[in-house]
C-alpha distance (Angstrom), angle and dihedral (degrees) to the residues before:
residue distance angle dihedral
M1 . . .
N2 3.83 . .
T3 3.80 90.6 .
T4 3.83 90.6 51.6
T5 3.80 91.2 48.7
Q6 3.80 92.3 49.6
V7 3.81 91.3 49.9
S8 3.81 90.1 49.0
N9 3.83 92.2 49.6
R10 3.80 91.7 48.6
T11 3.80 90.0 50.2
L12 3.82 90.5 51.4
F13 3.84 90.1 49.7
F14 3.80 89.6 49.2
E15 3.79 93.7 49.7
A16 3.79 93.3 45.9
T17 3.81 92.2 50.8
I18 3.79 94.5 47.6
G19 3.80 92.5 45.7
R20 3.77 93.4 50.2
S21 3.81 92.2 44.4
A22 3.80 91.5 51.5
A23 3.81 92.4 47.8
A24 3.80 91.6 48.6
A25 3.80 91.9 48.2
S26 3.79 92.7 48.7
G27 3.81 94.9 48.2
G28 3.78 92.1 44.1
A29 3.81 91.9 49.3
A30 3.82 90.6 51.7
A31 3.82 90.2 51.7
I32 3.83 90.6 49.4
V33 3.77 93.3 53.8
L34 3.82 93.1 45.6
A35 3.81 93.1 47.4
I36 3.82 92.3 48.8
L37 3.81 91.1 50.9
G38 3.78 89.6 49.7
L39 3.81 92.0 49.9
A40 3.81 88.2 49.7
G41 3.82 88.3 60.5
I42 3.83 97.2 -105.5
Y43 3.80 105.2 139.9
P44 3.82 92.0 -43.8
M45 3.80 97.0 -172.9
F46 3.78 93.0 48.1
M47 3.84 91.0 47.5
L48 3.80 89.0 47.0
A49 3.77 92.3 54.5
V50 3.83 95.6 44.7
A51 3.85 91.6 46.2
T52 3.79 87.8 52.9
L53 3.77 89.8 52.4
A54 3.78 92.3 47.8
I55 3.78 93.0 53.5
G56 3.79 91.7 43.4
V57 3.81 91.3 55.1
T58 3.82 90.0 46.4
F59 3.81 92.4 51.7
L60 3.79 91.4 47.1
F61 3.81 92.4 51.0
K62 3.82 92.8 45.0
G63 3.77 91.7 50.3
A64 3.79 93.1 49.6
A65 3.79 91.0 47.8
A66 3.80 89.6 49.1
V67 3.81 89.6 56.0
A68 3.82 89.3 56.7
D69 3.82 90.3 46.8
F70 3.79 89.8 50.4
A71 3.81 91.6 54.7
K72 3.82 89.2 52.3
A73 3.77 92.4 45.4
L74 3.81 92.5 56.2
K75 3.81 88.8 61.4
H76 3.79 90.6 59.7
T77 3.82 102.2 39.5
R78 3.72 138.1 50.4
T79 3.79 106.9 -123.2
G80 3.77 132.5 178.8
N81 3.76 126.1 -144.8
L82 3.79 93.3 -95.8
Q83 3.81 93.5 55.9
E84 3.79 90.8 46.0
I85 3.82 89.8 53.6
E86 3.77 90.5 50.4
F87 3.82 92.6 51.5
G88 3.79 92.6 45.0
G89 3.77 93.9 48.2
G90 3.79 93.7 52.8
M91 3.81 93.2 48.1
S92 3.81 91.7 46.6
A93 3.79 89.6 53.1
E94 3.79 92.0 54.9
I95 3.81 92.8 47.3
L96 3.82 92.4 47.6
A97 3.78 91.3 46.5
G98 3.81 90.0 52.8
G99 3.81 93.4 47.5
A100 3.79 92.6 46.8
G101 3.80 91.1 46.8
I102 3.82 91.2 53.6
V103 3.81 91.1 50.8
L104 3.78 92.7 46.6
G105 3.80 91.2 46.7
I106 3.78 91.9 52.9
L107 3.83 91.6 48.5
T108 3.83 89.2 49.0
L109 3.82 88.9 52.6
L110 3.81 87.3 53.0
S111 3.83 89.7 52.6
V112 3.83 93.7 -117.5
V113 3.81 100.8 156.8
P114 3.82 88.1 -44.7
L115 3.81 99.6 -176.7
A116 3.82 94.4 52.5
L117 3.78 94.6 42.6
S118 3.80 94.9 47.3
A119 3.82 89.6 50.5
C120 3.82 89.1 49.7
A121 3.83 89.4 50.0
L122 3.81 88.9 54.7
L123 3.83 90.4 51.8
V124 3.82 90.0 49.2
F125 3.82 92.2 49.5
G126 3.79 91.8 47.6
G127 3.78 92.3 49.8
G128 3.81 93.4 45.5
L129 3.79 91.5 48.0
L130 3.78 91.5 49.8
M131 3.82 94.8 47.9
S132 3.80 94.2 45.7
S133 3.78 96.2 47.2
G134 3.78 94.5 85.5
V135 3.79 93.8 48.1
T136 3.76 93.5 49.7
H137 3.77 91.1 49.5
R138 3.81 93.1 50.1
L139 3.79 93.4 46.9
N140 3.80 90.2 51.9
Q141 3.81 89.6 49.7
V142 3.80 90.1 54.1
K143 3.79 91.4 50.9
I144 3.79 90.2 49.7
A145 3.78 93.7 47.4
T146 3.80 93.1 49.5
S147 3.81 94.7 46.9
S148 3.79 124.3 102.6
A149 3.81 92.8 -127.6
D150 3.82 121.0 123.9
D151 3.79 122.6 -101.9
T152 3.81 94.3 -97.2
A153 3.80 93.4 53.2
Q154 3.80 91.0 47.0
R155 3.81 91.7 51.5
I156 3.81 90.8 50.7
A157 3.79 90.7 50.2
E158 3.81 91.4 47.5
E159 3.81 90.9 52.5
A160 3.79 90.8 49.7
T161 3.82 93.2 51.2
A162 3.81 92.0 45.5
A163 3.81 91.6 51.7
A164 3.81 90.7 46.9
N165 3.78 90.9 50.1
G166 3.82 91.6 51.7
A167 3.77 91.7 49.8
Q168 3.78 90.1 49.3
V169 3.81 92.9 52.2
L170 3.82 92.9 48.8
T171 3.79 92.4 47.8
A172 3.82 90.9 48.8
I173 3.77 91.4 54.0
G174 3.79 91.4 47.1
A175 3.80 91.0 49.8
V176 3.80 91.3 52.9
V177 3.82 90.8 50.4
F178 3.82 91.7 48.7
G179 3.82 90.3 48.6
I180 3.79 92.6 52.0
L181 3.83 92.4 48.0
S182 3.81 89.3 48.6
L183 3.79 91.7 51.4
V184 3.79 91.5 54.1
G185 3.81 90.1 53.1
L186 3.79 102.6 -103.2
A187 3.86 104.1 145.1
P188 3.81 90.4 -46.8
V189 3.82 98.6 -176.4
T190 3.82 94.6 46.8
L191 3.80 95.4 43.9
T192 3.78 94.0 45.4
L193 3.79 91.3 49.8
I194 3.79 89.9 49.4
G195 3.79 90.7 49.4
L196 3.84 91.6 50.2
L197 3.78 89.2 46.3
S198 3.80 91.2 53.5
I199 3.82 92.3 48.5
G200 3.79 90.9 48.2
A201 3.80 91.1 48.5
V202 3.82 96.0 50.1
T203 3.80 90.9 44.3
T204 3.80 91.3 52.2
L205 3.80 96.0 42.5
T206 3.81 96.7 45.0
G207 3.79 92.5 44.0
S208 3.81 92.5 50.4
A209 3.83 93.7 43.1
I210 3.78 95.5 48.4
G211 3.82 91.9 43.8
A212 3.80 91.8 50.9
K213 3.81 93.5 48.2
M214 3.80 91.2 48.1
V215 3.82 91.5 51.6
H216 3.78 89.8 50.4
M217 3.79 92.9 45.8
F218 3.82 95.8 49.1
N219 3.79 90.9 45.6
A220 3.83 92.8 49.2
């Protein structure tokens, strides 16, 4: 019975990781296309607003999925109150960033001080990405540790998640810098589109990379 339960839990971990990775990659890819079209001069303000919405929805979905992953992770690890607070804070930051991004994207579509709001959205996304990076990394570590893969496959997966986490942190810092420069009036449309493009790119790449490594690890 215990063996059956462990296999079932591992399968749920696997499905949750793949689903979240696919959703992140899809939302990030949409933001990349929209940002590139905006940079090419095709309705830049419209593309800016829709790209903001796309990333906001992606963040909201990722945060909600992380909450489900967190509940599963607690069944496999012994956590104290402090660690639970750390997990919850990071996930809440991603959900709030997604919700705020959606609101700011809608207001930008309605032409309510669009340049300032889009720059603020970039700051929110950068902050949310930075605060959630540690939680995402730890949750992936739990999934790896509770898998049935051999040591080599687990090490490969750990390296992939570590690299993805590092890229996420650097992109978050860059997005915050671009947001600040946009707020002070330095090529706000261009810099905000570049910031959204970078967030979309890292979301797509990290989601695809982690998903691929997890598939390989669970099939090992």
